[in-house]
C-alpha positions as CSV (number, residue, x, y, z in Angstrom):
1,M,0.0,0.1,0.1
2,R,1.4,3.3,-1.0
3,K,2.0,6.0,1.7
4,K,-0.5,8.8,1.6
5,L,1.0,12.1,0.7
6,T,0.0,15.3,2.6
7,Y,0.7,18.9,2.5
8,Q,3.2,18.6,5.3
9,S,5.0,15.7,3.9
10,S,5.3,17.8,0.6
11,G,7.1,20.7,2.5
12,V,4.2,22.9,3.9
13,D,3.2,22.7,7.6
14,I,-0.2,24.3,8.1
15,R,0.0,23.8,11.9
16,A,3.3,25.9,12.0
17,G,1.7,28.3,9.8
18,N,-1.4,28.8,12.0
19,E,1.0,29.1,15.0
20,A,3.0,31.8,13.1
21,K,-0.3,33.8,12.2
22,E,-1.3,33.9,16.0
23,K,1.9,35.3,17.0
24,I,1.9,37.8,14.1
25,K,-1.6,39.1,14.9
26,K,-0.5,40.1,18.5
27,L,2.5,41.9,17.2
28,A,0.7,43.6,14.4
29,R,-2.1,44.8,16.6
30,S,0.4,46.8,18.7
31,T,1.0,49.1,15.6
32,F,-2.8,49.7,14.7
33,T,-3.9,53.4,14.8
34,P,-7.6,54.5,14.8
35,A,-7.5,54.5,11.0
36,V,-7.1,50.7,10.9
37,L,-10.7,49.3,10.5
38,K,-10.1,45.5,10.7
39,G,-7.6,43.3,12.3
40,I,-5.2,40.8,10.7
41,G,-6.9,37.7,9.4
42,G,-9.0,38.9,6.4
43,F,-8.2,39.0,2.8
44,G,-6.9,42.5,3.0
45,G,-6.0,45.4,5.2
46,F,-8.6,48.2,5.8
47,F,-7.2,51.8,6.4
48,A,-9.4,54.8,6.4
49,I,-7.7,58.4,5.6
50,N,-9.1,61.1,7.6
51,P,-10.7,63.6,5.2
52,K,-10.3,66.5,7.6
53,E,-6.5,66.2,7.8
54,Y,-5.8,66.6,4.1
55,K,-7.4,69.0,1.5
56,N,-5.7,67.2,-1.6
57,P,-4.0,63.9,-0.4
58,V,-1.6,62.1,-2.5
59,L,-0.6,58.5,-1.7
60,L,2.9,57.5,-2.0
61,S,4.0,53.9,-2.1
62,S,7.3,51.9,-2.2
63,V,8.4,48.3,-2.0
64,D,11.9,46.9,-1.2
65,S,13.7,44.0,0.3
66,V,16.4,43.6,2.8
67,G,18.7,41.8,0.2
68,T,21.8,39.7,1.2
69,K,22.0,41.5,4.6
70,L,19.9,38.5,5.5
71,K,22.8,36.3,5.2
72,V,24.3,37.8,8.2
73,A,21.2,37.4,10.1
74,F,21.3,33.7,9.1
75,M,24.9,33.4,10.5
76,M,24.2,35.1,13.6
77,G,20.9,33.4,14.3
78,K,19.4,36.8,14.9
79,H,16.2,37.8,13.2
80,D,14.5,40.8,14.9
81,T,16.7,43.6,13.5
82,V,16.1,42.8,9.8
83,G,12.4,43.5,10.3
84,E,13.3,47.1,11.5
85,D,15.6,47.2,8.5
86,I,12.9,46.7,5.7
87,V,10.4,49.2,7.5
88,N,13.0,52.0,7.9
89,H,14.3,51.5,4.5
90,C,10.8,51.9,3.0
91,V,9.7,54.7,5.3
92,N,12.9,56.7,4.1
93,D,12.1,56.1,0.5
94,I,8.6,57.8,0.9
95,L,9.8,60.3,3.3
96,V,12.2,62.2,0.7
97,H,9.0,63.3,-1.0
98,G,7.6,64.5,2.2
99,A,5.3,61.7,3.0
100,K,4.0,60.5,6.3
101,P,3.8,56.7,6.6
102,L,0.3,55.2,7.0
103,F,0.4,51.6,6.7
104,F,2.9,48.6,5.9
105,L,2.8,45.2,4.4
106,D,5.4,42.5,4.7
107,Y,6.3,39.4,2.7
108,I,8.2,36.6,4.2
109,G,9.3,33.4,1.9
110,I,10.8,30.8,4.1
111,G,12.2,27.4,3.5
112,K,10.8,25.6,6.6
113,L,8.4,27.6,8.7
114,D,9.7,28.2,12.3
115,P,7.0,30.2,14.2
116,V,9.7,31.5,16.6
117,V,12.0,33.0,13.7
118,V,8.8,34.4,12.0
119,A,7.7,36.0,15.4
120,E,11.2,37.6,15.7
121,I,11.2,39.0,12.2
122,V,7.5,40.4,12.9
123,K,8.8,41.8,16.3
124,G,11.2,44.0,14.5
125,L,8.6,45.0,11.8
126,A,6.2,45.9,14.7
127,K,8.8,47.8,16.6
128,A,9.9,50.1,13.5
129,N,6.3,50.7,12.6
130,R,5.3,51.8,16.0
131,N,8.3,54.2,16.1
132,V,6.8,56.2,13.2
133,G,3.1,55.7,13.7
134,C,2.6,53.3,10.8
135,A,0.2,50.4,11.1
136,L,1.2,46.8,10.1
137,V,-2.0,45.9,8.4
138,G,-1.2,42.7,6.7
139,G,1.3,40.5,4.9
140,E,2.1,37.0,3.6
141,T,4.3,34.1,5.0
142,A,4.9,31.6,2.5
143,E,6.6,28.2,3.2
144,L,8.7,27.5,0.1
145,S,10.9,24.5,0.7
146,E,11.8,24.3,-2.9
147,F,12.8,27.9,-3.2
148,Y,14.8,28.6,0.1
149,K,17.2,26.3,2.1
150,I,16.3,25.3,5.5
151,G,17.0,28.2,7.8
152,E,16.8,30.8,5.3
153,Y,14.1,33.3,4.1
154,D,13.6,36.4,2.1
155,L,12.0,39.5,3.4
156,A,10.3,42.3,1.6
157,G,7.9,45.0,2.5
158,C,5.5,47.5,1.0
159,I,4.7,50.8,2.4
160,V,2.0,53.5,1.6
161,G,2.2,57.1,2.9
162,V,0.5,60.3,2.3
163,V,1.4,64.0,1.6
164,E,-0.6,67.0,0.8
165,K,-0.3,67.7,-3.0
166,K,1.1,71.2,-2.6
167,K,3.8,69.8,-0.2
168,I,5.3,67.1,-2.5
169,I,9.1,67.5,-2.4
170,D,10.5,66.3,-5.8
171,G,13.6,68.4,-6.3
172,S,11.8,70.8,-8.9
173,K,12.4,73.9,-6.8
174,I,16.3,73.3,-6.4
175,R,18.4,76.1,-7.8
176,P,22.1,77.0,-8.1
177,G,23.4,78.4,-4.7
178,D,21.4,76.1,-2.7
179,Q,23.3,74.1,0.0
180,I,23.4,70.4,0.5
181,L,23.3,68.6,4.0
182,G,24.1,65.2,4.8
183,L,22.9,63.0,7.7
184,K,24.8,60.5,9.2
185,S,23.9,56.7,8.6
186,S,24.2,54.1,11.2
187,G,26.5,51.8,8.9
188,L,25.9,49.9,5.7
189,H,22.0,50.3,6.1
190,T,20.7,47.5,3.7
191,N,22.9,48.1,0.6
192,G,26.3,46.7,-0.5
193,Y,26.1,43.5,1.5
194,T,27.1,41.2,-1.5
195,L,30.6,43.0,-1.9
196,A,31.0,43.5,2.0
197,R,30.4,39.8,2.6
198,K,32.6,38.7,-0.2
199,V,35.4,41.0,1.1
200,L,34.9,40.3,4.8
201,F,34.4,36.4,4.7
202,D,35.8,35.3,1.6
203,V,38.9,37.4,1.3
204,A,39.6,38.4,4.9
205,H,38.3,35.0,6.2
206,L,36.6,36.7,9.1
207,R,33.7,35.2,11.1
208,V,30.6,37.1,12.4
209,N,31.7,36.5,16.0
210,D,35.1,37.8,15.4
211,Y,35.9,41.1,17.5
212,V,37.2,43.8,15.3
213,K,39.1,46.5,17.2
214,E,38.7,49.0,14.3
215,L,35.0,48.6,14.7
216,K,35.2,48.2,18.6
217,M,32.6,45.3,18.4
218,T,32.1,41.9,16.6
219,L,31.8,42.1,12.8
220,G,28.3,40.4,13.0
221,N,26.9,43.3,15.4
222,E,28.3,45.8,13.1
223,L,26.9,44.3,10.0
224,L,23.4,44.0,11.6
225,K,23.2,47.6,12.9
226,V,19.7,48.6,12.2
227,H,19.0,50.8,9.1
228,H,18.5,54.3,10.5
229,C,15.1,55.9,10.2
230,Y,15.0,59.6,9.5
231,A,11.2,60.1,9.6
232,P,10.8,61.5,13.2
233,S,13.4,64.3,12.7
234,I,12.6,65.1,9.0
235,L,8.8,65.4,9.5
236,S,9.4,67.5,12.5
237,T,11.6,69.8,10.5
238,L,9.4,70.1,7.6
239,K,6.8,71.7,10.0
240,K,9.2,74.7,10.3
241,F,11.5,74.9,7.2
242,E,11.2,74.3,3.4
243,I,13.3,71.5,2.2
244,K,13.7,71.7,-1.7
245,G,14.9,68.0,-2.3
246,M,15.9,64.8,-0.4
247,A,17.5,61.8,-1.5
248,H,17.9,58.4,0.6
249,I,21.4,56.9,-0.1
250,T,20.8,53.3,-0.9
251,G,22.2,51.3,-3.8
252,G,24.2,53.5,-6.2
253,G,25.6,55.6,-3.5
254,I,25.4,59.4,-3.3
255,Q,25.8,59.9,-7.1
256,G,23.3,57.3,-8.1
257,N,20.6,58.6,-5.7
258,L,21.1,62.5,-5.6
259,S,21.1,62.8,-9.4
260,R,17.4,61.3,-9.3
261,I,16.2,64.7,-7.9
262,L,18.4,67.3,-9.6
263,P,16.9,69.6,-12.2
264,E,18.5,69.3,-15.6
265,N,20.3,72.6,-15.3
266,C,21.8,72.1,-11.9
267,D,24.7,70.0,-10.7
268,A,25.6,69.0,-7.0
269,Q,29.1,69.5,-5.8
270,I,29.8,67.0,-2.9
271,H,32.9,67.7,-0.7
272,T,33.8,64.1,0.2
273,D,36.3,65.4,2.9
274,S,33.4,67.2,4.8
275,W,32.5,64.3,6.9
276,K,34.1,61.4,8.5
277,V,33.6,58.1,6.7
278,L,32.5,55.5,9.1
279,P,35.2,52.9,10.3
280,I,33.2,49.9,8.7
281,F,33.8,51.5,5.2
282,E,37.4,52.1,6.0
283,F,37.8,48.5,7.2
284,I,36.2,47.0,3.9
285,Q,38.2,49.1,1.6
286,S,41.5,48.2,3.2
287,K,40.5,44.4,3.4
288,G,39.3,44.3,-0.2
289,N,41.8,46.8,-1.9
290,I,38.8,48.7,-3.2
291,D,39.4,52.2,-4.9
292,N,37.4,55.2,-3.8
293,E,35.1,55.4,-6.8
294,E,34.0,51.8,-6.4
295,M,33.4,52.5,-2.6
296,F,31.3,55.5,-3.3
297,K,29.3,53.7,-6.0
298,V,28.4,50.7,-3.8
299,F,28.1,52.1,-0.2
300,N,26.6,55.2,1.6
301,M,29.9,55.9,3.1
302,G,28.4,57.4,6.2
303,I,25.7,59.6,4.6
304,G,22.3,57.9,4.8
305,L,20.1,61.1,3.7
306,I,20.8,64.0,1.8
307,L,18.7,67.3,1.7
308,V,18.9,70.4,-0.2
309,A,18.0,73.8,1.3
310,S,18.2,77.4,0.4
311,K,21.5,79.2,1.5
312,Q,19.5,81.3,3.9
313,K,17.9,78.4,5.6
314,T,21.0,76.0,5.8
315,H,22.3,76.7,9.3
316,K,18.8,77.0,10.8
317,V,17.9,73.5,9.2
318,L,21.2,72.0,10.3
319,N,20.6,73.3,13.8
320,Q,17.1,72.0,13.9
321,L,18.2,68.6,13.0
322,S,21.1,68.6,15.2
323,S,18.8,69.4,18.1
324,L,16.8,66.3,17.1
325,K,19.9,64.1,17.8
326,E,20.9,63.8,14.2
327,T,24.4,64.0,13.1
328,V,24.5,66.6,10.3
329,Y,27.1,67.8,7.8
330,H,27.3,70.6,5.4
331,I,28.6,68.6,2.4
332,G,28.2,70.6,-0.7
333,E,26.3,73.0,-2.9
334,I,24.3,73.3,-6.0
335,T,25.7,74.9,-9.1
336,K,24.8,75.5,-12.7
337,G,25.1,72.4,-14.9
338,K,23.6,69.4,-16.6
339,G,22.1,67.2,-13.7
340,N,25.4,65.9,-12.6
341,V,26.7,64.8,-9.1
342,N,30.4,65.5,-8.7
343,L,32.3,63.9,-5.9
344,L,35.3,66.3,-5.2
345,N,38.4,65.4,-3.2
346,L,38.1,61.7,-3.9
């Protein structure tokens, strides 16, 4: 007699899935705002925008993944911080256009569903969403044993935010003479990990638990530093000052991201010696024998968010952000040009 096949024997554990869902529901509820109309468990998330709060609301959305930073989380057996990473990354992406985050949805594709691991991931998701007043209204956890190795998973997220139409920030008001400020990053954030892992683990033969004196901590703890969220300080600053343009410095570095908001008749002159490059980038560069141009192309190099303000407002904006515990550098200026970002003093 042939053995009967079941979904579980084929690689999907419904019982584990139900256990994970119960853990997720409790964590998600902790992020709910009055605008969330229904709890987790339906076929979609319900979110009501307050019509009294906006005259002409525009919804902004973004979707992204944590990328190969997850490989470090697997090595460390630490899964809560990557949830924070994906939320903060997505929040920053819509923040640069002036948007306030409303709600978030996540996707977890996993080789073998472990309710404890999933709960740790969602714990990080919930924490980051609560920090910015964003609701975790739904998501998907898929057990895909044929796609992912046991002990591994993928994590992606989608965010929706809102901004008053007349307050959209898109760089169109940037003019020659405007000044450029850079806000310090917490580390690699969520970009450049493929190169970083190649250098640190394959070339330098380091392990995640190795203490690195240049970093003053273990390598794994440095690499898992949470992607910094700039929303609280930026949204507060926008209530007082006009910001003409902002760029989240992710894949492609300063040049690849700042160029996305420059008018065609403007160039950005960035003085790369105007801030202290973080030790992790110096360490990667030295161990991998990587030239400066490649480093600035791949990594944020210590600047996680860039904003452009008028020359008259620059110092006031800098002081405001500093008072909100951001480390801010005056890193350049806007000149006449053709939409290029020039890295000086490389």
